[in-house]
C-alpha positions as CSV (number, residue, x, y, z in Angstrom):
1,M,67.2,30.3,-46.1
2,A,64.1,28.0,-45.8
3,S,60.9,29.7,-44.8
4,T,58.8,27.9,-42.2
5,A,55.1,27.8,-43.0
6,Q,53.0,28.7,-40.1
7,A,49.8,26.6,-39.7
8,P,46.6,28.7,-39.7
9,M,45.4,29.3,-36.3
10,T,41.7,28.5,-35.7
11,Q,39.9,30.9,-33.5
12,A,38.1,29.3,-30.6
13,P,34.4,29.9,-30.4
14,P,33.4,32.5,-27.9
15,A,32.5,31.2,-24.5
16,R,28.8,31.3,-23.7
17,R,28.1,33.8,-21.1
18,P,26.6,32.5,-17.8
19,A,23.8,35.0,-18.0
20,E,22.7,33.7,-21.4
21,E,22.9,30.1,-20.2
22,H,20.8,30.9,-17.2
23,R,18.2,32.7,-19.3
24,R,17.9,29.8,-21.8
25,H,17.6,27.3,-18.9
26,R,14.9,29.4,-17.3
27,L,13.0,29.7,-20.5
28,G,13.0,25.9,-21.0
29,R,12.0,25.4,-17.4
30,D,9.1,27.9,-17.6
31,R,7.7,26.5,-20.8
32,P,4.3,25.0,-20.0
33,N,4.0,21.3,-20.5
34,I,0.5,21.3,-22.2
35,L,0.4,17.6,-23.0
36,G,1.5,16.6,-19.4
37,G,-1.2,18.9,-18.0
38,L,-3.9,17.5,-20.2
39,G,-2.8,14.0,-19.3
40,G,-2.9,14.8,-15.6
41,W,-6.5,16.2,-15.9
42,V,-7.6,13.1,-17.8
43,W,-6.1,10.8,-15.2
44,L,-7.8,12.9,-12.4
45,A,-11.1,12.5,-14.1
46,V,-10.6,8.7,-14.4
47,I,-9.9,8.6,-10.6
48,I,-12.6,11.1,-9.5
49,L,-15.5,9.8,-11.6
50,P,-15.9,6.4,-9.8
51,I,-15.6,8.0,-6.4
52,Y,-18.2,10.7,-7.4
53,Y,-20.5,8.0,-8.6
54,V,-20.2,5.9,-5.4
55,V,-20.9,8.9,-3.1
56,I,-23.9,10.3,-5.0
57,T,-25.5,6.9,-5.4
58,S,-25.2,6.2,-1.7
59,L,-27.3,9.3,-1.1
60,K,-30.1,8.1,-3.4
61,G,-33.1,6.0,-2.5
62,Q,-33.5,2.6,-4.2
63,E,-36.4,3.9,-6.3
64,G,-34.5,7.0,-7.4
65,F,-31.5,5.0,-8.4
66,F,-33.4,3.3,-11.2
67,S,-35.4,6.3,-12.3
68,S,-32.7,9.0,-12.4
69,N,-29.6,9.7,-14.4
70,P,-26.8,7.8,-12.6
71,L,-24.3,10.7,-12.9
72,L,-26.6,13.4,-11.7
73,P,-26.7,14.2,-7.9
74,P,-30.0,13.3,-6.2
75,A,-32.6,16.0,-6.0
76,T,-33.4,15.0,-2.4
77,P,-30.4,13.4,-0.8
78,T,-31.1,10.9,1.9
79,F,-29.1,9.1,4.6
80,E,-31.4,6.2,4.9
81,N,-28.9,3.9,3.3
82,Y,-26.2,4.8,5.9
83,S,-28.8,4.2,8.7
84,L,-29.6,0.8,7.1
85,V,-25.9,-0.1,7.0
86,L,-25.3,0.9,10.5
87,E,-28.3,-1.1,11.7
88,S,-27.2,-4.2,9.9
89,D,-24.4,-5.3,12.3
90,F,-21.9,-3.0,10.6
91,A,-20.2,-2.3,13.9
92,Q,-19.5,-6.1,14.4
93,Y,-18.2,-6.5,10.8
94,F,-16.0,-3.4,11.3
95,G,-14.6,-4.7,14.5
96,N,-13.8,-8.1,12.9
97,S,-12.0,-6.4,10.0
98,L,-10.1,-4.2,12.4
99,L,-9.0,-7.1,14.6
100,V,-7.9,-9.2,11.6
101,T,-6.0,-6.2,10.1
102,V,-4.2,-5.3,13.3
103,G,-3.6,-8.9,14.2
104,S,-2.0,-9.5,10.8
105,V,0.0,-6.3,10.3
106,I,1.8,-6.1,13.7
107,P,3.2,-9.6,13.6
108,T,4.1,-9.2,9.9
109,L,6.1,-6.0,10.6
110,L,7.8,-7.5,13.6
111,V,8.9,-10.7,11.9
112,S,9.7,-9.1,8.6
113,F,11.9,-6.4,10.1
114,M,13.9,-8.8,12.2
115,A,14.3,-11.2,9.3
116,A,15.4,-8.4,6.9
117,Y,17.9,-7.2,9.5
118,A,19.3,-10.7,10.0
119,I,19.6,-11.3,6.2
120,I,21.3,-7.9,5.4
121,R,23.6,-7.8,8.4
122,G,24.3,-11.4,8.9
123,R,26.5,-13.8,7.1
124,G,26.2,-17.5,6.4
125,R,24.6,-20.0,4.0
126,F,21.5,-20.4,6.2
127,L,20.6,-16.7,5.9
128,S,21.2,-16.8,2.1
129,W,18.9,-19.8,1.7
130,T,16.3,-18.1,4.0
131,N,16.4,-15.0,1.7
132,R,15.8,-17.2,-1.3
133,L,12.9,-18.9,0.4
134,F,11.3,-15.6,1.0
135,L,11.8,-14.6,-2.6
136,L,10.2,-18.0,-3.6
137,G,7.1,-17.0,-1.7
138,L,6.6,-14.1,-4.0
139,A,6.3,-16.4,-7.0
140,I,3.5,-18.5,-5.4
141,P,0.0,-17.1,-6.3
142,L,-2.6,-17.0,-3.6
143,H,-5.2,-18.8,-5.5
144,A,-3.0,-21.8,-6.1
145,T,-2.7,-22.4,-2.3
146,I,-6.3,-21.9,-1.2
147,I,-7.1,-25.7,-1.1
148,P,-4.0,-26.6,1.0
149,I,-4.7,-23.7,3.3
150,Y,-8.3,-24.8,3.7
151,W,-7.1,-28.3,4.5
152,M,-4.6,-27.1,7.1
153,I,-7.1,-24.7,8.7
154,T,-9.8,-27.4,9.1
155,R,-7.2,-29.9,10.4
156,A,-6.2,-27.3,13.0
157,H,-9.8,-26.8,14.0
158,L,-9.6,-23.1,13.2
159,Y,-12.3,-23.0,10.5
160,D,-14.8,-20.1,10.9
161,T,-12.6,-18.2,13.3
162,L,-10.8,-14.9,12.9
163,L,-7.5,-16.7,13.5
164,A,-8.1,-18.6,10.3
165,L,-7.9,-15.2,8.5
166,I,-4.9,-13.8,10.5
167,L,-2.4,-16.7,10.0
168,P,-2.6,-17.0,6.2
169,S,-2.5,-13.2,5.9
170,I,0.7,-13.0,7.9
171,A,2.3,-15.8,5.8
172,F,1.5,-14.1,2.5
173,A,2.6,-10.7,3.6
174,I,6.0,-11.6,5.0
175,P,7.9,-12.2,1.7
176,I,7.1,-8.8,0.1
177,S,7.7,-7.1,3.5
178,V,11.1,-8.7,3.9
179,L,12.1,-7.7,0.4
180,I,11.1,-4.0,0.8
181,L,12.6,-3.6,4.3
182,G,15.8,-5.4,3.2
183,N,16.3,-3.0,0.4
184,F,16.0,0.0,2.8
185,L,18.3,-1.6,5.4
186,R,20.9,-2.2,2.7
187,D,21.2,1.6,2.2
188,V,22.0,2.3,5.9
189,P,25.8,3.1,6.0
190,N,27.9,0.4,7.5
191,E,30.0,3.0,9.4
192,L,27.0,3.7,11.7
193,F,26.8,0.1,12.8
194,E,30.6,-0.1,13.3
195,S,30.5,3.0,15.4
196,M,27.8,1.6,17.7
197,R,29.7,-1.7,17.8
198,L,32.8,0.1,19.0
199,D,30.7,1.6,21.8
200,G,29.8,-1.9,23.0
201,A,26.3,-2.1,21.5
202,S,24.9,-5.5,20.7
203,D,23.2,-6.5,17.5
204,W,19.8,-6.4,19.3
205,A,20.5,-2.8,20.4
206,M,21.7,-1.8,16.9
207,M,18.6,-3.2,15.3
208,W,16.1,-1.3,17.5
209,Q,18.1,1.9,18.3
210,L,19.8,2.5,14.9
211,A,18.2,0.5,12.1
212,L,14.5,1.0,13.1
213,P,14.6,4.8,13.4
214,L,16.4,5.1,10.0
215,V,14.0,2.9,8.1
216,R,10.8,4.1,9.9
217,P,9.3,5.5,6.7
218,A,9.7,2.1,5.0
219,V,8.1,0.4,8.0
220,V,5.1,2.7,7.8
221,T,4.8,2.2,4.1
222,V,4.9,-1.6,4.4
223,G,2.4,-1.5,7.2
224,I,-0.1,0.6,5.2
225,Y,0.4,-1.7,2.2
226,D,-0.2,-4.8,4.2
227,A,-3.2,-3.2,6.0
228,L,-4.8,-2.3,2.7
229,T,-4.3,-5.9,1.4
230,V,-5.8,-7.5,4.5
231,W,-8.6,-4.9,4.9
232,N,-9.8,-5.4,1.3
233,G,-9.2,-9.2,1.3
234,F,-12.1,-11.3,0.0
235,L,-10.9,-14.8,-0.8
236,F,-9.8,-15.8,2.6
237,P,-13.0,-14.6,4.4
238,L,-15.1,-16.3,1.6
239,I,-13.4,-19.7,1.9
240,L,-12.3,-19.9,5.6
241,T,-15.4,-18.3,7.4
242,Q,-19.1,-19.0,7.3
243,S,-21.1,-17.6,10.2
244,P,-22.1,-13.9,10.5
245,A,-20.1,-13.7,13.8
246,T,-16.8,-13.9,11.9
247,R,-17.9,-11.9,8.8
248,V,-15.7,-9.0,7.8
249,L,-16.5,-5.9,5.8
250,P,-15.9,-7.2,2.3
251,L,-18.4,-10.0,3.0
252,S,-20.9,-7.7,4.7
253,L,-22.0,-6.5,1.2
254,W,-23.9,-9.7,0.9
255,T,-26.3,-8.5,3.6
256,F,-27.9,-6.1,1.1
257,Q,-28.3,-8.7,-1.6
258,G,-31.7,-10.4,-1.8
259,E,-32.8,-13.4,-3.8
260,F,-33.9,-11.5,-6.8
261,S,-32.5,-7.9,-6.3
262,V,-29.6,-6.0,-4.9
263,N,-29.9,-2.8,-2.9
264,I,-27.1,-1.0,-4.7
265,P,-27.3,2.4,-2.9
266,A,-27.0,0.5,0.5
267,V,-24.0,-1.5,-0.9
268,L,-22.3,1.7,-2.0
269,A,-23.1,3.3,1.4
270,S,-21.3,0.4,3.0
271,V,-18.4,0.9,0.7
272,V,-18.1,4.5,1.7
273,L,-18.2,3.7,5.4
274,A,-15.6,0.9,4.9
275,T,-13.3,3.4,3.1
276,L,-13.4,6.1,5.7
277,P,-10.9,4.3,8.1
278,L,-8.4,4.0,5.2
279,L,-8.8,7.7,4.4
280,V,-8.1,8.5,8.1
281,V,-5.0,6.4,8.1
282,Y,-3.7,8.0,4.9
283,V,-4.3,11.6,6.3
284,V,-2.5,10.7,9.6
285,A,0.5,8.8,8.0
286,R,0.7,10.5,4.6
287,R,4.0,12.2,5.3
288,Q,5.7,8.9,6.3
289,L,4.0,7.1,3.4
290,V,5.3,9.6,0.8
291,S,8.7,9.6,2.4
292,G,8.9,5.8,2.1
293,L,7.6,5.7,-1.4
294,T,10.0,8.3,-2.8
295,A,13.1,7.2,-0.8
296,G,16.0,6.5,-3.2
297,F,14.7,8.6,-6.1
298,S,17.0,11.5,-5.2
299,K,20.1,9.3,-5.3
């Protein structure tokens, strides 16, 4: 009678208990990231130091700026620089910058949102080529087009006007705005549009009543980005304007530059005053801005 050899049975490893796994996971999560913390503090110092320097220098007199340590706060702070800035037609320059920014951002958002909706929701070769045309606009550098823009502005008799700053700003802001808004509109579920279409809604109604509320964080983010670009723009005001009546804030710094010297504390005081509106906008819209910047990271 043949004997059958039995294969040795391997014993399975004991299952790891859930409590042990949870404890190990918690220990790994609670372990301090020392290198990450040091890197964060170093980056904070890199960001804070220039801001600190600008603020304390704006509170110094012109004589104290050259005789004291640049990183030490002034012994006797003064607001004479801010008074000088406010008395040097700062309100007019601020109004010009505000008008150019608002006049550029609102049409940019309106045109970009409708164009992005048509490209994402529409079909056809024309819309496909339109999208490629917008993408081509991202590859054209601003400095390479300044001479043709100057020629067109002068031929249209718009030189030294605020409209000469608004129109090119809109043209250069539309491509990136269409690209960002199109990516957000692409994530809107198609079932929502089909449901509204079954209820008899038109494309116009779906665009404003469905698409716009769902991509509102993206619209706010694009608006803030475009506003920062226009507000801090220097090349267009330098080339396309000349008189003090059309001067914007970036060019107003020339007011405190003499023939042989520069009033640096007054220049930095002007920088602080020009930055305050941007800080207010960030405080008011920071929730929408963060929501638009972090959308998609949780997918």
